[in-house]
C-alpha angles and dihedrals in degrees: 000000000000119000116226115236121202128188120216112245116228115229119267110256135172140185137176105260102178136024129182113189124208115280098198121034116257096017125119096231099121124112140178136191128205122209119210133196137172126017120082117302143254099074128200122211132204123182120200129228090032136033106255114138102189134084089262125056118198136181091050124166128204104298145099113270134196123209117199117203121194124184129208091270089056093249109152134207132174135212129188132209133178118213113206135193131208122266114262115266117250122206124192119193121206119194114209119201 
């Protein structure tokens, strides 16, 4: 008789591992990457707002985003990231006579 061996599954966890904020105001140059561990691969990703379905979302504008990660056992975790942009530059001219 064969004995069944099971391996304990570690819980599904995620965290934002990389963030690139916008360099020039109003441009969609931000990006973020989520790292995932545990659970049962493969993982599916969904970024909102947006429609990216990979671990890295690009073309992001100033906003707060949610990434939903679901593993093969349908366990679900969420991570949040805020993409920022620099303050507008202000120039003051002074005319000297």
